[in-house]
C-alpha positions, 0 to 999 in steps of 0.5 A: 957505537949506540949512538952513532948508530942512531944518529945514522939512522936518524940521518937516513930517515931526514935523508930520506923524507928530503928527497921525498919532498924535493920528488913531491916538488918536482911532480906533475902536481906541483904545477897546478891544476885545471878543471873544464866542464864540455859536453864531450863523453864516451869516444869524444871524451876518450879522444879529447883526454889525449889532447889533455894528456899531451898537454899535462906531459908538456906542462905538469898542468893537471886537468880535471875533466868532467863531460855531460851532454847535460853541460849548459844544466851543469854550468848553470847550476856552478855558476849559481853557486858560486862554482864555475869550472876553470873552463867551460866548452860550449857550442852554442853562442848565443848562450854564452852571450849572456854569461858575457852582458854579466860580466863572468866570462874572461877575455883571452885578447891576452892570453892566445896570441895573434899569430894563432887567432889569425890562423882560424878560418875567415869568419870564425874569430866573429863567433869567438868574439861573441859579437863584440872587439875581442875573443871571449873563446876558442874553438877547439873542434868544429861538427859540418851540419848540412850533411845526409848519410847513406850506405853506399853498400846499400845503394848508390849515391844519389843524385839528388839538388834540389828538394823535391829530387830528395822528397821523391827519393824518400817515396821512391825507398817507401814505395818498395817497402823500406823505411826512407828516414832514419831519425831520432830526437832523443837527447836527454835533456836537451831533446829536440835538437835533430828537428831543429838542425832539419828546420833550419836546413830546409829554411837555408836552402829554399829560402837562402842566407838573407832569410836565415840570417834574419831568423837567426838574429831574432829579425823574422818572425817564427809566424812567416810564410818563410818559417811556417814553410820550413815546418810544414817541408819537415813534416812531409819528413816526418810522415814517413819516418814515423813521428812517435817513432822519432820521439823514443829514439836517442839520436846517436842510436838513429842511425844504426838500422842502416847497417843492418841486413836488410836495412832498418833505414836508409837516409840519416840527416846529421852532422860530422860528429855522428861518423864516432856514433856509426863506430861505437860500440861495434865489433865490425868496425864500419869504414868511411867511405865503404859503409857509409858516406854523404851527400849534401843537403840540396838547395834551391837556393844558396847552393854550397851552403853548409851549417856549421857548428863549434864547441868553443874553451871559455875561460870563467876562472882566470887562472894560469894553468887555465891560461896555459890550456886556453893557448894550447888548444889554440895551437895546432898542434893541439889540433892535431891530435884530435883526427888521429883519434877518432871521435870526429874531431876537426879544425878551421886551424889552418895549420892543420895539414888535412893529411892528419884526418885518417879516412877520405871522408873526413878529408874530404869533410876537412875540405868543405870546411876550407873551400865551401861557398858559404858556411852559416852557423847553426840558427839556434845555437845562436839564439838566446838560450831561451829561445834554443829552448823552446825552439827544441820544445817546439819540435817535441809538440810537432812531432806529437800532433802536426796540427798545432804548428799555428798555436806552436809558432805564435808560442815561439814568437812571443818568446822572441819578442820577449828578448831584450836585443842585446841578448841576440847575436848577429852573424853573417854567413861567410864565404 
């Protein structure tokens, strides 16, 4: 009887172990994992993780996501150490072109399906090809730029169509004791980019798409009259915003004073992703359309033109799990999840119905992306990394002392001339 009991006990233990092994084999971990590096943190990260959660539920593949504002620096460090992430999501095609030139990126030709690639609004496939014949990225999230935000509860929608009218609006606000512009350059370790957005918009909307594209592709001197005027015009704005204050203010905090009583500032030049920052950390939920809305950047040239940027998923390690995730991120199903979750997610996949956007302002932005006369990619994001970093640094130097503009532009042009032609991207504004 004792032997029988011992044998029964042994069989019972074997059965438990067998079941445990079978259970382990059927868990999501058995499908492997994929590592993702991206720039999204806080609310944007939470929204993106909802997309990743659905992917894991569908496939069993676990996703290890790392979000950091220093995404370019982190990627460069990991590449140097020989431990790149499987997938990196970046917004700068110019920097990605350098990884492509050094054979670090994998083509997505046989990863994403042609119907999904064809579903993108016309000019985006060009961005995803990085100037080549094959796709090297999938645009996961898009931002609309060339927007000026205001608080409808504080003042009605401004009638502003030209640059002079915008300057006059700021002067009118200042005369009544208000601070016209909300402004913050802080974004460690990439501080200064909100200033590059200003200069790009002024150049595009005062001199047109031809001049803008020449400059973005390294064919127009930084010392040209057009570029110099764009900087000087921005100087008229920074003078009223407070240059020193802008240097010390983080871009996510700059627009918050619009919602105090009385307002600490009235106008905020920012991209569509600022909507998430307006609402993060507030007990009283701000309502799009009622508490904040936008009007287009005024145009003396290139009327109807908007700048855009996009976050692209690119593959640094060709694994089955990385391929699965890239393929999923390209679908309308994946790109329709983010708008429901907040975080300012916008898609240029034509299969994503605009009904997924939760409010009238998000729908208006999505409609603009679809129907705008002209979309131009963010110039700084198209520039090689060395040029883009010098541009951001010059913005901070200019705010510290506007009198050194000529010297700064000379230095920027030396950087431009020192970059090999193969490192520049040439991308047309799309109609």
